[in-house]
MDTraj code that builds the backbone (N, CA, C; nanometers):
import mdtraj as md
import numpy as np

residues = "MET LYS VAL ASN CYS PHE LYS CYS GLN HIS PHE LYS VAL THR TRP ASP PRO GLN THR PRO ARG ALA CYS ALA ALA TYR GLY PHE LYS THR LYS GLN ILE PRO SER VAL VAL VAL LYS GLN SER SER GLY MET ASP CYS LEU LYS PHE VAL PRO LYS ALA GLU SER GLY ARG MET GLN".split()
xyz = np.array([
    [-2.1597, 0.0905, -1.7407],
    [-2.0705, 0.2092, -1.6967],
    [-1.9255, 0.1812, -1.7128],
    [-1.8524, 0.2748, -1.7675],
    [-1.7068, 0.2568, -1.7860],
    [-1.6389, 0.3034, -1.6575],
    [-1.5676, 0.2171, -1.5932],
    [-1.4931, 0.2396, -1.4653],
    [-1.3659, 0.3212, -1.5025],
    [-1.3327, 0.4168, -1.4301],
    [-1.2119, 0.4928, -1.4372],
    [-1.1239, 0.4620, -1.3243],
    [-1.0264, 0.3704, -1.3301],
    [-0.9457, 0.3262, -1.2188],
    [-0.8738, 0.4375, -1.1521],
    [-0.8285, 0.5439, -1.2318],
    [-0.7528, 0.6523, -1.1876],
    [-0.8316, 0.7299, -1.0855],
    [-0.9624, 0.7241, -1.0873],
    [-1.0501, 0.7987, -0.9961],
    [-1.1090, 0.7075, -0.8874],
    [-1.0483, 0.5843, -0.8698],
    [-1.0930, 0.4912, -0.7636],
    [-1.0064, 0.4867, -0.6447],
    [-1.0729, 0.4829, -0.5300],
    [-0.9909, 0.4710, -0.4014],
    [-0.8985, 0.3462, -0.4014],
    [-0.9335, 0.2446, -0.4685],
    [-0.8547, 0.1220, -0.4625],
    [-0.7389, 0.1097, -0.5576],
    [-0.7356, 0.2079, -0.6448],
    [-0.6262, 0.2034, -0.7445],
    [-0.4900, 0.2441, -0.6787],
    [-0.3881, 0.1740, -0.7071],
    [-0.2539, 0.2047, -0.6523],
    [-0.1580, 0.1965, -0.7675],
    [-0.0456, 0.2752, -0.7561],
    [0.0683, 0.2641, -0.8427],
    [0.1792, 0.2000, -0.7681],
    [0.2381, 0.0952, -0.8365],
    [0.3452, 0.0208, -0.7652],
    [0.4859, 0.0548, -0.8083],
    [0.5834, 0.0098, -0.7459],
    [0.7210, 0.0341, -0.7753],
    [0.7660, -0.0482, -0.8860],
    [0.7009, -0.1692, -0.9105],
    [0.7466, -0.2633, -1.0118],
    [0.7086, -0.2227, -1.1569],
    [0.8143, -0.2084, -1.2357],
    [0.7931, -0.1650, -1.3759],
    [0.7201, -0.2742, -1.4589],
    [0.7328, -0.3960, -1.4156],
    [0.6593, -0.5060, -1.4886],
    [0.5096, -0.5080, -1.4571],
    [0.4689, -0.4583, -1.3311],
    [0.3315, -0.4486, -1.2940],
    [0.3002, -0.3158, -1.2205],
    [0.3037, -0.2082, -1.3027],
    [0.2906, -0.0695, -1.2395],
    [0.1621, -0.0300, -1.1742],
    [0.0565, -0.1084, -1.2035],
    [-0.0745, -0.0711, -1.1538],
    [-0.1314, -0.1773, -1.0625],
    [-0.2092, -0.1432, -0.9612],
    [-0.2686, -0.2460, -0.8733],
    [-0.4078, -0.2038, -0.8269],
    [-0.4839, -0.3127, -0.7883],
    [-0.6139, -0.2913, -0.7414],
    [-0.6119, -0.3492, -0.5919],
    [-0.6288, -0.2616, -0.4956],
    [-0.6213, -0.3082, -0.3581],
    [-0.7421, -0.3887, -0.3243],
    [-0.8598, -0.3528, -0.3870],
    [-0.9893, -0.4232, -0.3522],
    [-0.9874, -0.5697, -0.3965],
    [-0.9284, -0.5867, -0.5187],
    [-0.9234, -0.7291, -0.5738],
    [-0.7914, -0.7983, -0.5386],
    [-0.6916, -0.7144, -0.4956],
    [-0.5589, -0.7705, -0.4587],
    [-0.4680, -0.8224, -0.5653],
    [-0.4591, -0.7506, -0.6731],
    [-0.3671, -0.7903, -0.7747],
    [-0.2913, -0.6731, -0.8385],
    [-0.1716, -0.7003, -0.9030],
    [-0.0949, -0.6043, -0.9766],
    [-0.1000, -0.6416, -1.1208],
    [-0.0825, -0.5404, -1.2054],
    [-0.1000, -0.5640, -1.3525],
    [-0.0275, -0.4570, -1.4275],
    [0.0003, -0.4939, -1.5553],
    [0.0497, -0.3815, -1.6484],
    [-0.0706, -0.3083, -1.7058],
    [-0.1799, -0.3652, -1.7218],
    [-0.2974, -0.3058, -1.7857],
    [-0.3673, -0.2262, -1.6746],
    [-0.4788, -0.1509, -1.7219],
    [-0.5764, -0.0890, -1.6246],
    [-0.6488, -0.1989, -1.5439],
    [-0.6494, -0.1994, -1.4176],
    [-0.7120, -0.3140, -1.3414],
    [-0.8572, -0.3334, -1.3853],
    [-0.9388, -0.2309, -1.4184],
    [-1.0803, -0.2612, -1.4572],
    [-1.0882, -0.3394, -1.5900],
    [-0.9823, -0.3266, -1.6791],
    [-0.9873, -0.4055, -1.8010],
    [-0.9507, -0.5453, -1.7638],
    [-0.8637, -0.5779, -1.6797],
    [-0.8372, -0.7189, -1.6293],
    [-0.9585, -0.7817, -1.5669],
    [-1.0325, -0.7117, -1.4873],
    [-1.1485, -0.7557, -1.4258],
    [-1.2422, -0.7954, -1.5326],
    [-1.2677, -0.7079, -1.6321],
    [-1.3704, -0.7325, -1.7296],
    [-1.3293, -0.8517, -1.8154],
    [-1.2000, -0.8703, -1.8550],
    [-1.1480, -0.9769, -1.9346],
    [-1.1666, -1.1068, -1.8570],
    [-1.1347, -1.1125, -1.7289],
    [-1.1389, -1.2265, -1.6401],
    [-1.2855, -1.2731, -1.6100],
    [-1.3705, -1.1784, -1.5765],
    [-1.4961, -1.2241, -1.5200],
    [-1.6163, -1.1980, -1.6272],
    [-1.5879, -1.1068, -1.7228],
    [-1.6880, -1.0741, -1.8194],
    [-1.7881, -0.9611, -1.7647],
    [-1.7604, -0.9172, -1.6434],
    [-1.8390, -0.8172, -1.5768],
    [-1.7576, -0.6922, -1.5519],
    [-1.8253, -0.5792, -1.5490],
    [-1.7542, -0.4528, -1.5080],
    [-1.7128, -0.4657, -1.3610],
    [-1.6181, -0.3841, -1.3185],
    [-1.5755, -0.3872, -1.1894],
    [-1.6814, -0.3407, -1.0923],
    [-1.7043, -0.4228, -0.9853],
    [-1.8120, -0.3994, -0.8897],
    [-1.7521, -0.3298, -0.7668],
    [-1.6281, -0.3067, -0.7536],
    [-1.5675, -0.2541, -0.6338],
    [-1.5286, -0.1129, -0.6482],
    [-1.5638, -0.0472, -0.7533],
    [-1.5234, 0.0986, -0.7785],
    [-1.5841, 0.1918, -0.6744],
    [-1.4905, 0.2660, -0.6054],
    [-1.5354, 0.3591, -0.5056],
    [-1.4687, 0.4918, -0.5445],
    [-1.5463, 0.5971, -0.5772],
    [-1.4857, 0.7247, -0.6210],
    [-1.3954, 0.7762, -0.5034],
    [-1.2739, 0.8376, -0.5458],
    [-1.1863, 0.9076, -0.4614],
    [-1.2650, 1.0332, -0.4033],
    [-1.2354, 1.0641, -0.2796],
    [-1.2940, 1.1861, -0.2127],
    [-1.2333, 1.3106, -0.2876],
    [-1.3191, 1.4106, -0.2904],
    [-1.2681, 1.5345, -0.3533],
    [-1.1622, 1.5922, -0.2563],
    [-1.0489, 1.6349, -0.3144],
    [-0.9424, 1.6968, -0.2264],
    [-0.9503, 1.8370, -0.2142],
    [-1.0332, 1.8998, -0.2952],
    [-1.0494, 2.0415, -0.2892],
    [-0.9518, 2.1211, -0.3787],
    [-0.8638, 2.0549, -0.4409],
    [-0.7673, 2.1148, -0.5235],
    [-0.8188, 2.1332, -0.6624],
    [-0.7682, 2.2321, -0.7417],
    [-0.8042, 2.2573, -0.8728],
    [-0.7713, 2.1413, -0.9626],
    [-0.8577, 2.1129, -1.0650],
    [-0.8232, 2.0014, -1.1506],
    [-0.8204, 2.0540, -1.2970],
])
top = md.Topology()
chain = top.add_chain()
for i, resn in enumerate(residues, 1):
    res = top.add_residue(resn, chain, resSeq=i)
    for name in ("N", "CA", "C"):
        top.add_atom(name, md.element.get_by_symbol(name[0]), res)
traj = md.Trajectory(xyz[None], top)
């Protein structure tokens, strides 16, 4: 399964231009998409993906 960090509750955007993305579940900031870092580091897909709740707005 391909994880989409942008649709995960744990995905955060940071103020830091050097590391603009973060994963609250794993506790790190990165320039890459966090799920890519997890895959490269562990060899496994992200196991902490939690879909964001539907907000009811049009997409």
